[in-house]
C-alpha positions in Angstrom: 46.8 36.0 7.1 50.3 35.3 8.7 51.2 35.0 12.4 54.7 34.4 13.9 54.4 32.2 17.1 55.8 34.0 20.0 56.6 32.8 23.4 53.0 34.3 25.1 51.5 31.7 22.5 52.9 28.6 23.9 51.1 26.2 26.5 53.0 24.1 29.1 54.2 21.9 26.6 55.8 24.5 24.5 53.3 24.2 21.7 51.0 27.0 20.1 47.8 27.2 21.9 44.9 25.6 19.6 43.1 29.0 20.3 45.8 30.7 18.8 45.8 28.7 15.7 41.9 28.9 15.7 42.0 32.8 15.8 44.4 32.7 12.8 42.1 30.5 10.7 39.0 32.4 11.9 40.5 35.6 10.7 41.1 34.4 7.4 37.7 33.0 7.3 36.4 36.5 7.9 38.0 38.0 5.2 37.2 35.0 2.9 33.7 35.3 3.2 34.4 38.9 3.3 31.3 41.2 3.5 33.2 43.3 1.0 33.1 40.6 -1.8 29.4 40.9 -1.9 28.6 44.0 -0.2 26.1 41.8 2.4 26.8 41.8 5.8 28.1 38.1 6.5 28.3 36.0 10.0 30.0 32.8 10.7 27.2 30.2 11.7 29.7 27.6 12.7 33.0 25.8 12.2 35.0 23.0 12.9 38.8 22.8 13.3 41.2 19.7 13.0 44.7 20.2 14.4 47.1 18.5 12.2 50.6 18.6 13.8 51.7 21.2 16.5 53.3 24.8 15.8 56.1 26.0 17.6 58.1 28.8 18.8 59.1 30.9 16.1 56.9 29.1 13.2 55.9 31.6 10.6 51.9 30.4 10.1 50.1 31.4 7.0 46.3 30.8 6.7 44.7 30.5 3.4 40.8 30.7 3.2 39.0 29.4 -0.1 35.4 29.8 -0.7 33.9 26.5 -1.7 30.3 27.1 -2.2 27.6 29.8 -1.8 24.1 28.8 -2.3 21.5 31.3 -1.3 22.3 33.2 2.0 24.6 30.4 3.1 28.5 29.5 2.3 31.3 26.8 2.9 34.7 27.8 3.5 37.9 25.8 3.9 41.0 27.4 5.6 44.3 25.8 5.8 47.0 26.6 8.1 50.5 25.9 7.0 54.0 26.6 8.4 57.2 28.0 6.8 57.8 24.6 5.3 54.5 24.4 3.8 53.4 21.5 6.2 49.7 21.7 7.1 49.4 22.5 10.9 45.6 22.9 10.8 42.3 22.9 8.8 39.1 24.7 9.4 36.0 24.3 7.7 33.7 27.3 8.2 30.0 28.1 7.5 28.6 31.6 6.8 25.4 33.0 6.8 24.5 36.5 5.0 22.0 38.7 6.9 19.7 41.4 5.0 22.2 44.2 5.5 24.9 45.8 3.2 28.3 46.5 4.2 28.3 49.7 2.5 25.4 52.1 1.9 24.9 53.2 -1.7 26.2 56.7 -2.1 23.6 59.5 -1.8 22.8 61.2 -5.1 23.8 64.7 -5.3 
């Protein structure tokens, strides 16, 4: 996932709001644990984020999510948010839980 920091995303210190960084990381997390991967509806059960360095106006941020482990219905994912220079801006660890539903129902027989 990518996001360019716009003026409307800045706080009074002229730094990107942490909530914006969290939203970017959360979106990458959603696609990483993706319901599409295993065709099982998956929701977040929790997450923690650490802000490592500020993001500023014009920064091009990229969030990269990786599945660390899946056991039963639970999973752990790490998301790193980096700027255009490859510097880490934030790190999020997300936890997921699969619920008993599929994303795409089986195709009906004809």
